[in-house]
ZAGU-419919 format. One record per atom (N, C-alpha, C, O, CB): residue in three letters; chain; atom name; x, y, z. Coordinates in steps of 0.2 Angstrom, whole numbers, plus 5000, padded with zeros to 4 digits. Each point is the difference from the previous one (the first is absolute). Glycine has a CB too. Layout:
N
ALA,A,CA,X,Y,Z .
...
% end
This chain:
86
UNK,A,N,5148,4871,4924 .
UNK,A,CA,4995,5000,4995 .
UNK,A,C,5003,5005,4994 .
UNK,A,O,5001,5005,5002 .
UNK,A,CB,4989,4991,5006 .
UNK,A,N,5011,5001,4986 .
UNK,A,CA,5002,5005,4995 .
UNK,A,C,4994,5003,4997 .
UNK,A,O,4994,4999,5002 .
UNK,A,CB,5015,4994,4995 .
UNK,A,N,4992,5012,4999 .
UNK,A,CA,4995,5004,4997 .
UNK,A,C,4996,4996,4995 .
UNK,A,O,4994,5002,4999 .
UNK,A,CB,5013,5009,5003 .
UNK,A,N,4996,4984,4996 .
UNK,A,CA,4996,4996,4995 .
UNK,A,C,4995,4995,5004 .
UNK,A,O,4995,4998,4997 .
UNK,A,CB,5015,5002,4995 .
UNK,A,N,4990,4999,5014 .
UNK,A,CA,4996,4996,5004 .
UNK,A,C,4994,5004,5003 .
UNK,A,O,4995,4997,5001 .
UNK,A,CB,5014,4996,5002 .
UNK,A,N,4991,5014,4996 .
UNK,A,CA,4994,5004,5002 .
UNK,A,C,4995,5000,4995 .
UNK,A,O,5002,5002,4994 .
UNK,A,CB,5006,5005,5013 .
UNK,A,N,4986,4991,4994 .
UNK,A,CA,4995,5000,4995 .
UNK,A,C,4998,5008,4998 .
UNK,A,O,4999,5004,5004 .
UNK,A,CB,4996,4985,5000 .
UNK,A,N,5005,5012,4990 .
UNK,A,CA,4999,5006,4997 .
UNK,A,C,4994,4999,4994 .
UNK,A,O,5001,4996,4996 .
UNK,A,CB,5011,5009,5007 .
UNK,A,N,4983,4999,4998 .
UNK,A,CA,4995,4999,4994 .
UNK,A,C,5003,5001,4994 .
UNK,A,O,5004,5005,4999 .
UNK,A,CB,4987,4999,5009 .
UNK,A,N,5008,4992,4987 .
UNK,A,CA,5003,5001,4993 .
UNK,A,C,4999,5007,4997 .
UNK,A,O,5004,5002,4996 .
UNK,A,CB,4994,4986,5002 .
UNK,A,N,4996,5015,5003 .
UNK,A,CA,4999,5007,4997 .
UNK,A,C,5005,5005,5003 .
UNK,A,O,5002,5005,4997 .
UNK,A,CB,4986,4992,5001 .
UNK,A,N,5013,5002,5009 .
UNK,A,CA,5005,5004,5003 .
UNK,A,C,5007,4999,4998 .
UNK,A,O,5004,5005,4999 .
UNK,A,CB,4988,4995,5011 .
UNK,A,N,5010,4994,4989 .
UNK,A,CA,5006,4999,4997 .
UNK,A,C,5001,5003,4993 .
UNK,A,O,5006,5002,4998 .
UNK,A,CB,4995,4987,5009 .
UNK,A,N,4994,5010,4989 .
UNK,A,CA,5000,5003,4993 .
UNK,A,C,5000,5008,5000 .
UNK,A,O,5001,5003,4995 .
UNK,A,CB,4993,4986,5001 .
UNK,A,N,5003,5014,5009 .
UNK,A,CA,4999,5007,5000 .
UNK,A,C,5004,5003,5007 .
UNK,A,O,4997,5003,5004 .
UNK,A,CB,4992,4996,4989 .
UNK,A,N,5018,5001,5007 .
UNK,A,CA,5003,5002,5006 .
UNK,A,C,4999,5008,5001 .
UNK,A,O,5002,5002,5006 .
UNK,A,CB,5006,4988,4993 .
UNK,A,N,4990,5014,4996 .
UNK,A,CA,5000,5007,5001 .
UNK,A,C,4993,5002,5003 .
UNK,A,O,4999,5006,5002 .
UNK,A,CB,5008,4995,4988 .
UNK,A,N,4988,4994,5011 .
UNK,A,CA,4994,5002,5003 .
UNK,A,C,5001,5002,5007 .
UNK,A,O,5004,4997,5004 .
UNK,A,CB,4990,4994,4988 .
UNK,A,N,5003,5014,5010 .
UNK,A,CA,5000,5003,5006 .
UNK,A,C,4994,4997,5005 .
UNK,A,O,4996,4997,4997 .
UNK,A,CB,5010,5013,4998 .
UNK,A,N,4995,4992,5011 .
UNK,A,CA,4995,4998,5005 .
UNK,A,C,4993,5004,4999 .
UNK,A,O,5000,5006,4999 .
UNK,A,CB,5009,4992,5009 .
UNK,A,N,4986,4998,4991 .
UNK,A,CA,4993,5003,4999 .
UNK,A,C,4996,4998,5007 .
UNK,A,O,5001,4995,5003 .
UNK,A,CB,4999,5004,4984 .
UNK,A,N,4995,5006,5014 .
UNK,A,CA,4996,4998,5006 .
UNK,A,C,4993,5004,4999 .
UNK,A,O,5000,5005,4996 .
UNK,A,CB,5010,4993,5012 .
UNK,A,N,4985,5000,4996 .
UNK,A,CA,4994,5003,5000 .
UNK,A,C,4998,5001,5008 .
UNK,A,O,5002,4996,5004 .
UNK,A,CB,4994,5000,4984 .
UNK,A,N,5000,5009,5013 .
UNK,A,CA,4997,5000,5007 .
UNK,A,C,5004,5004,5005 .
UNK,A,O,5004,5005,4997 .
UNK,A,CB,4992,4984,5001 .
UNK,A,N,5003,5011,5008 .
UNK,A,CA,5003,5004,5005 .
UNK,A,C,5006,4998,5002 .
UNK,A,O,5003,4995,4997 .
UNK,A,CB,4986,5007,5007 .
UNK,A,N,5014,5001,5001 .
UNK,A,CA,5007,4998,5002 .
UNK,A,C,5001,4993,5003 .
UNK,A,O,5005,4997,5000 .
UNK,A,CB,4997,5016,5002 .
UNK,A,N,4993,4985,5002 .
UNK,A,CA,5000,4993,5002 .
UNK,A,C,5000,4995,4995 .
UNK,A,O,5004,4995,5000 .
UNK,A,CB,4990,5009,5010 .
UNK,A,N,5002,4997,4985 .
UNK,A,CA,5000,4995,4994 .
UNK,A,C,5007,5001,4996 .
UNK,A,O,5002,4995,4997 .
UNK,A,CB,4985,5006,5002 .
UNK,A,N,5015,5005,5001 .
UNK,A,CA,5007,5001,4996 .
UNK,A,C,5005,4996,5004 .
UNK,A,O,5004,4997,4996 .
UNK,A,CB,4993,5015,5000 .
UNK,A,N,5003,4988,5010 .
UNK,A,CA,5006,4996,5004 .
UNK,A,C,4999,4992,4998 .
UNK,A,O,5005,4997,5000 .
UNK,A,CB,4995,5012,5009 .
UNK,A,N,4994,4989,4991 .
UNK,A,CA,4998,4993,4999 .
UNK,A,C,5002,4998,4993 .
UNK,A,O,5003,4995,4998 .
UNK,A,CB,4988,5006,5010 .
UNK,A,N,5008,5004,4987 .
UNK,A,CA,5002,4999,4993 .
UNK,A,C,5008,5000,4999 .
UNK,A,O,5002,4997,4996 .
UNK,A,CB,4987,5008,5000 .
UNK,A,N,5014,4999,5008 .
UNK,A,CA,5007,5001,5000 .
UNK,A,C,5003,4993,5002 .
UNK,A,O,5005,4998,4998 .
UNK,A,CB,4995,5014,5005 .
UNK,A,N,4997,4985,5002 .
UNK,A,CA,5002,4993,5003 .
UNK,A,C,5000,4995,4994 .
UNK,A,O,5004,4996,4999 .
UNK,A,CB,4992,5007,5013 .
UNK,A,N,4998,4997,4984 .
UNK,A,CA,4999,4996,4994 .
UNK,A,C,5006,5001,4995 .
UNK,A,O,5002,4996,4997 .
UNK,A,CB,4985,5004,5005 .
UNK,A,N,5014,5007,4997 .
UNK,A,CA,5005,5002,4995 .
UNK,A,C,5007,4997,5002 .
UNK,A,O,5004,4997,4996 .
UNK,A,CB,4989,5013,5001 .
UNK,A,N,5008,4991,5009 .
UNK,A,CA,5007,4997,5003 .
UNK,A,C,5001,4993,5000 .
UNK,A,O,5005,4997,4999 .
UNK,A,CB,4995,5013,5008 .
UNK,A,N,4994,4986,4993 .
UNK,A,CA,5000,4993,4999 .
UNK,A,C,4999,4998,4993 .
UNK,A,O,4999,4994,4998 .
UNK,A,CB,4996,5005,5013 .
UNK,A,N,5006,5005,4984 .
UNK,A,CA,5001,4999,4993 .
UNK,A,C,4993,4998,4997 .
UNK,A,O,5000,4997,4995 .
UNK,A,CB,5011,4999,5007 .
UNK,A,N,4984,5007,5001 .
UNK,A,CA,4993,5000,4996 .
UNK,A,C,5000,5004,4995 .
UNK,A,O,5004,5005,5000 .
UNK,A,CB,4990,4992,5010 .
UNK,A,N,5001,5002,4985 .
UNK,A,CA,5000,5005,4994 .
UNK,A,C,4993,5003,5000 .
UNK,A,O,4995,4997,5000 .
UNK,A,CB,5013,4996,4993 .
UNK,A,N,4992,5014,5006 .
UNK,A,CA,4994,5004,5000 .
UNK,A,C,4998,5001,4993 .
UNK,A,O,5004,5002,4996 .
UNK,A,CB,4999,5004,5015 .
UNK,A,N,4991,4993,4987 .
UNK,A,CA,4997,5002,4994 .
UNK,A,C,4994,5005,5000 .
UNK,A,O,4996,4998,5004 .
UNK,A,CB,5008,4990,4992 .
UNK,A,N,4997,5017,5001 .
UNK,A,CA,4994,5005,5000 .
UNK,A,C,4994,4997,4996 .
UNK,A,O,5001,4997,4995 .
UNK,A,CB,5007,5013,5006 .
UNK,A,N,4986,4990,5002 .
UNK,A,CA,4994,4998,4997 .
UNK,A,C,4995,5006,5000 .
UNK,A,O,5002,5005,5003 .
UNK,A,CB,5000,4983,5001 .
UNK,A,N,4993,5011,4994 .
UNK,A,CA,4995,5005,4999 .
UNK,A,C,4998,5004,5007 .
UNK,A,O,4999,5006,5000 .
UNK,A,CB,4996,4988,4989 .
UNK,A,N,5004,5001,5016 .
UNK,A,CA,4998,5003,5006 .
UNK,A,C,5005,5000,5006 .
UNK,A,O,4998,5000,5006 .
UNK,A,CB,4991,4996,4990 .
UNK,A,N,5017,5003,5002 .
UNK,A,CA,5005,4999,5006 .
UNK,A,C,5006,4997,4997 .
UNK,A,O,5003,5000,4995 .
UNK,A,CB,4988,5000,5014 .
UNK,A,N,5013,4996,4996 .
UNK,A,CA,5006,4996,4998 .
UNK,A,C,4999,4993,5002 .
UNK,A,O,4998,4999,5006 .
UNK,A,CB,5009,5012,4996 .
UNK,A,N,4995,4985,4994 .
UNK,A,CA,5000,4993,5001 .
UNK,A,C,5007,4998,5002 .
UNK,A,O,5005,5001,4996 .
UNK,A,CB,4985,4996,4996 .
UNK,A,N,5011,5000,5014 .
UNK,A,CA,5007,4998,5002 .
UNK,A,C,5000,4992,4999 .
UNK,A,O,4996,4996,5002 .
UNK,A,CB,5005,5013,5007 .
UNK,A,N,5004,4989,4987 .
UNK,A,CA,5001,4993,4998 .
UNK,A,C,5006,4997,5004 .
UNK,A,O,5006,5003,5000 .
UNK,A,CB,4990,4999,4989 .
UNK,A,N,5003,4992,5014 .
UNK,A,CA,5006,4997,5004 .
UNK,A,C,5005,4998,4996 .
UNK,A,O,5000,4999,4994 .
UNK,A,CB,4992,4997,5014 .
UNK,A,N,5014,5004,4995 .
UNK,A,CA,5006,4999,4996 .
UNK,A,C,5000,4993,4997 .
UNK,A,O,5003,4998,4995 .
UNK,A,CB,5004,5010,5012 .
UNK,A,N,4990,4987,4997 .
UNK,A,CA,5000,4993,4997 .
UNK,A,C,4994,4999,4996 .
UNK,A,O,4998,4994,4999 .
UNK,A,CB,5009,5002,5011 .
UNK,A,N,4989,5009,4989 .
UNK,A,CA,4994,5000,4996 .
UNK,A,C,4995,4995,5003 .
UNK,A,O,4995,4997,4996 .
UNK,A,CB,5012,5005,4994 .
UNK,A,N,4993,4998,5016 .
UNK,A,CA,4995,4996,5004 .
UNK,A,C,4994,5004,5003 .
UNK,A,O,4995,4997,5002 .
UNK,A,CB,5014,4995,5000 .
UNK,A,N,4991,5014,4998 .
UNK,A,CA,4995,5004,5002 .
UNK,A,C,5000,5007,4998 .
UNK,A,O,5005,5002,4996 .
UNK,A,CB,4996,4991,5014 .
UNK,A,N,4993,5010,4991 .
UNK,A,CA,5000,5007,4998 .
UNK,A,C,4995,5004,5004 .
UNK,A,O,4996,4997,5004 .
UNK,A,CB,5006,5000,4984 .
UNK,A,N,4999,5010,5013 .
UNK,A,CA,4996,5004,5004 .
UNK,A,C,4998,5006,4996 .
UNK,A,O,5004,5004,4998 .
UNK,A,CB,5002,4991,5013 .
UNK,A,N,4988,5007,4989 .
UNK,A,CA,4997,5006,4997 .
UNK,A,C,4999,5005,5005 .
UNK,A,O,4996,4999,5005 .
UNK,A,CB,4999,4994,4986 .
UNK,A,N,5008,5013,5008 .
UNK,A,CA,4999,5005,5005 .
UNK,A,C,4997,5006,4996 .
UNK,A,O,5002,5002,4994 .
UNK,A,CB,5007,4995,5013 .
UNK,A,N,4985,5006,4995 .
UNK,A,CA,4997,5005,4996 .
UNK,A,C,5002,5007,5002 .
UNK,A,O,5003,5001,5006 .
UNK,A,CB,4987,4992,4994 .
UNK,A,N,5009,5012,4996 .
UNK,A,CA,5003,5006,5000 .
UNK,A,C,4997,5004,5006 .
UNK,A,O,5004,5004,5003 .
UNK,A,CB,4998,4996,4985 .
UNK,A,N,4992,4999,5014 .
UNK,A,CA,4997,5004,5005 .
UNK,A,C,4998,4995,5006 .
UNK,A,O,4996,4997,5000 .
UNK,A,CB,5000,5012,4992 .
UNK,A,N,5008,4991,5013 .
UNK,A,CA,4999,4996,5006 .
UNK,A,C,4996,5004,5005 .
UNK,A,O,5003,5001,5006 .
UNK,A,CB,5008,4992,4992 .
UNK,A,N,4983,5008,5001 .
UNK,A,CA,4996,5004,5004 .
UNK,A,C,4997,4996,5006 .
UNK,A,O,4998,5002,5005 .
UNK,A,CB,4999,5005,4985 .
UNK,A,N,5003,4986,5009 .
UNK,A,CA,4998,4996,5005 .
UNK,A,C,5005,4999,5006 .
UNK,A,O,5006,5000,4998 .
UNK,A,CB,4987,4994,4993 .
UNK,A,N,5005,5007,5015 .
UNK,A,CA,5004,5000,5006 .
UNK,A,C,5003,4993,5001 .
UNK,A,O,5005,4999,5004 .
UNK,A,CB,4989,5010,5001 .
UNK,A,N,5004,4986,4991 .
UNK,A,CA,5003,4993,5001 .
UNK,A,C,5005,4999,4994 .
UNK,A,O,5002,4994,5000 .
UNK,A,CB,4987,5002,5005 .
UNK,A,N,5012,5009,4991 .
UNK,A,CA,5004,4999,4994 .
UNK,A,C,5007,4997,5002 .
UNK,A,O,5002,4995,4996 .
UNK,A,CB,4992,5014,4998 .
UNK,A,N,5009,4994,5011 .
UNK,A,CA,5007,4998,5001 .
UNK,A,C,5000,4992,5003 .
UNK,A,O,5004,4996,4998 .
UNK,A,CB,4999,5016,5005 .
UNK,A,N,4992,4987,5002 .
UNK,A,CA,5000,4993,5002 .
UNK,A,C,4998,4995,4995 .
UNK,A,O,5003,4995,5000 .
UNK,A,CB,4993,5010,5011 .
UNK,A,N,5000,4997,4984 .
UNK,A,CA,4998,4995,4995 .
UNK,A,C,5006,4999,4995 .
UNK,A,O,5001,4994,4998 .
UNK,A,CB,4987,5010,5003 .
UNK,A,N,5016,5001,4998 .
UNK,A,CA,5006,5000,4995 .
UNK,A,C,5005,4996,5004 .
UNK,A,O,5003,4995,4997 .
UNK,A,CB,4994,5016,4998 .
UNK,A,N,5004,4990,5011 .
UNK,A,CA,5005,4996,5004 .
UNK,A,C,4998,4992,5000 .
UNK,A,O,5004,4996,4999 .
UNK,A,CB,4998,5014,5008 .
UNK,A,N,4992,4989,4994 .
UNK,A,CA,4997,4993,5000 .
UNK,A,C,5001,4997,4993 .
UNK,A,O,5002,4994,4999 .
UNK,A,CB,4990,5008,5010 .
UNK,A,N,5007,5002,4985 .
UNK,A,CA,5001,4997,4994 .
UNK,A,C,5007,4999,4998 .
UNK,A,O,5002,4995,4997 .
UNK,A,CB,4988,5011,5000 .
UNK,A,N,5014,4998,5005 .
UNK,A,CA,5008,4999,4999 .
UNK,A,C,5002,4994,5003 .
UNK,A,O,5004,4996,4998 .
UNK,A,CB,4998,5017,5001 .
UNK,A,N,4996,4986,5008 .
UNK,A,CA,5002,4994,5003 .
UNK,A,C,4997,4994,4997 .
UNK,A,O,5004,4995,5000 .
UNK,A,CB,4997,5012,5011 .
UNK,A,N,4993,4993,4987 .
UNK,A,CA,4997,4994,4997 .
UNK,A,C,5004,4999,4993 .
UNK,A,O,5001,4994,4998 .
UNK,A,CB,4988,5008,5007 .
UNK,A,N,5014,5003,4992 .
UNK,A,CA,5003,4999,4993 .
UNK,A,C,5007,4998,5001 .
UNK,A,O,5004,4999,4996 .
UNK,A,CB,4989,5009,4999 .
UNK,A,N,5010,4992,5012 .
UNK,A,CA,5006,4998,5001 .
UNK,A,C,5006,5005,5002 .
UNK,A,O,5005,4998,5002 .
UNK,A,CB,4992,4994,4990 .
UNK,A,N,5001,5014,5009 .
UNK,A,CA,5004,5005,5003 .
UNK,A,C,5001,4999,5007 .
UNK,A,O,4995,5000,5004 .
UNK,A,CB,5002,5008,4987 .
UNK,A,N,5009,4992,5011 .
UNK,A,CA,5002,5000,5008 .
UNK,A,C,5000,5007,5002 .
UNK,A,O,5005,5003,4999 .
UNK,A,CB,5001,4986,5000 .
UNK,A,N,4989,5012,5005 .
UNK,A,CA,5000,5007,5003 .
UNK,A,C,5000,5000,5008 .
UNK,A,O,5000,5005,5003 .
UNK,A,CB,4993,4999,4988 .
% end
């Protein structure tokens, strides 16, 4: 598979200097790193980060304070539903 066959979000292709962004604790950071490595695009929003799928078929909103003890499980489910292979 060539690098042209790997789906990359258009905003990520247009902004190659953009660095890795994340919110939450270290478990959420690892999950977001998986999304970043799968060429998802993070966008800062007022209350957190919106992760956009590389094929533009899904999105996941993660909030800055993950005080809920279900936050990781919910984020994992949302990423899977949006197409991230975890």
